[in-house]
ZAMARGU-4260 file (C-alpha; in steps of 0.2 Angstrom, whole numbers, plus 5000, padded with zeros to 4 digits):
<rodrens>
0) 6090/5563/5637 | 6086/5567/5619 | 6087/5549/5614 | 6076/5544/5628 | 6063/5557/5623
5) 6064/5553/5605 | 6062/5534/5608 | 6047/5538/5619 | 6039/5548/5606 | 6042/5535/5592
10) 6035/5522/5603 | 6020/5532/5606 | 6018/5535/5588 | 6020/5516/5584 | 6007/5511/5597
15) 5995/5524/5591 | 5997/5517/5573 | 5994/5500/5579 | 5978/5504/5589 | 5963/5498/5580
20) 5954/5512/5570 | 5936/5517/5577 | 5923/5509/5566 | 5913/5519/5553 | 5894/5519/5552
25) 5887/5513/5536 | 5872/5524/5531 | 5863/5510/5522 | 5862/5500/5538 | 5855/5515/5548
30) 5842/5518/5534 | 5837/5499/5534 | 5836/5499/5553 | 5825/5515/5553 | 5813/5507/5539
35) 5812/5491/5549 | 5808/5500/5565 | 5795/5511/5556 | 5787/5496/5548 | 5786/5487/5565
40) 5777/5503/5573 | 5765/5504/5558 | 5760/5486/5560 | 5758/5487/5579 | 5747/5503/5576
45) 5736/5494/5563 | 5734/5479/5575 | 5729/5490/5589 | 5715/5498/5579 | 5698/5490/5584
50) 5689/5481/5570 | 5673/5488/5563 | 5660/5476/5569 | 5643/5479/5562 | 5630/5484/5575
55) 5615/5471/5574 | 5599/5480/5568 | 5587/5484/5582 | 5571/5473/5580 | 5556/5484/5576
60) 5541/5479/5587 | 5526/5474/5577 | 5511/5485/5578 | 5499/5479/5591 | 5481/5483/5585
65) 5471/5493/5598 | 5455/5485/5603 | 5440/5494/5596 | 5429/5502/5609 | 5411/5496/5610
70) 5398/5508/5607 | 5383/5508/5619 | 5367/5508/5610 | 5350/5510/5618 | 5345/5493/5625
75) 5328/5494/5618 | 5335/5494/5600 | 5348/5480/5602 | 5336/5465/5606 | 5335/5451/5593
80) 5323/5455/5578 | 5313/5439/5582 | 5308/5445/5600 | 5290/5450/5601 | 5286/5469/5601
85) 5282/5476/5618 | 5267/5485/5610 | 5274/5503/5611 | 5286/5501/5596 | 5301/5505/5606
90) 5307/5487/5607 | 5312/5474/5594 | 5300/5470/5580 | 5293/5452/5579 | 5299/5449/5561
95) 5290/5432/5559 | 5273/5440/5563 | 5275/5456/5553 | 5269/5450/5536 | 5277/5447/5519
100) 5296/5449/5518 | 5308/5458/5506 | 5327/5454/5504 | 5338/5468/5509 | 5357/5469/5507
105) 5366/5481/5519 | 5384/5486/5513 | 5396/5494/5525 | 5407/5507/5516 | 5409/5517/5532
110) 5428/5512/5534 | 5424/5505/5552 | 5413/5492/5560 | 5395/5498/5561 | 5378/5494/5570
115) 5364/5496/5558 | 5347/5499/5565 | 5330/5501/5556 | 5312/5500/5560 | 5295/5509/5560
120) 5287/5518/5574 | 5268/5514/5571 | 5260/5497/5570 | 5259/5490/5552 | 5243/5480/5546
125) 5249/5465/5555 | 5250/5474/5572 | 5269/5474/5572 | 5282/5489/5575 | 5299/5491/5583
130) 5317/5490/5577 | 5329/5477/5570 | 5348/5478/5571 | 5364/5470/5564 | 5383/5472/5568
135) 5392/5473/5551 | 5411/5473/5550 | 5422/5485/5540 | 5420/5483/5521 | 5407/5469/5523
140) 5389/5467/5518 | 5375/5456/5524 | 5359/5450/5517 | 5343/5450/5528 | 5324/5449/5526
145) 5313/5463/5533 | 5294/5465/5533 | 5288/5474/5518 | 5279/5491/5520 | 5261/5491/5514
150) 5260/5509/5510 | 5243/5507/5502 | 5236/5500/5518 | 5244/5515/5528 | 5260/5506/5535
155) 5274/5518/5540 | 5290/5518/5531 | 5307/5513/5539 | 5319/5525/5548 | 5337/5520/5550
160) 5351/5524/5563 | 5369/5519/5561 | 5383/5519/5574 | 5400/5520/5566 | 5413/5512/5578
165) 5428/5521/5571 | 5442/5521/5585 | 5448/5538/5579 | 5431/5546/5577 | 5415/5538/5582
170) 5399/5545/5575 | 5381/5541/5571 | 5371/5543/5555 | 5353/5549/5556 | 5349/5558/5540
175) 5330/5559/5545 | 5324/5550/5529 | 5311/5537/5528 | 5313/5521/5516 | 5298/5512/5509
180) 5302/5494/5505 | 5286/5490/5497 | 5289/5474/5486 | 5298/5457/5487 | 5313/5462/5476
185) 5330/5465/5482 | 5334/5482/5490 | 5351/5488/5494 | 5357/5500/5508 | 5374/5508/5506
190) 5382/5515/5522 | 5396/5528/5520 | 5405/5537/5534 | 5392/5551/5533 | 5376/5544/5524
195) 5364/5530/5521 | 5357/5527/5504 | 5344/5515/5499 | 5344/5508/5481 | 5327/5501/5475
200) 5327/5485/5464
</rodrens>
């Protein structure tokens, strides 16, 4: 019996000695596998990040100029200067029949379009009276001819009235002065936002 038991134990030892040994894990391989997996995960994360696409600029609309309001002036003052006077000096003057003329420059420095009106309220030596009017653009000037005032014969001097057509602040200029244009040399009216000035020749 002892022989059988001994033989069995020896056989078991031999068999266990012949069995293949369990494989050992190489740490370098584990490290390489971990690095490869991490690199793959990083690459996939970077690929999933959305690209930074620049936003196209929003077009800025160009400013649309606002229409200028039209000032309503007294209808008796806006008629053409060549229209015959009504006889009561509230209409337009008949410039052609009002005697010798003088050149006048009207400069608009009022920073807006203006309506410039001038006239006299009593008949001159040629039997004419009334008003003349001109529309003058912002920063512009015009040259006109107006009847001379014959003060030595009792003619009255000119009054002026200006409508300033500024869309932000419309106003009128009536400084209560009178202007005696009494020779055939060039006279100049300068219109500012608040005043009218006549410069003699």
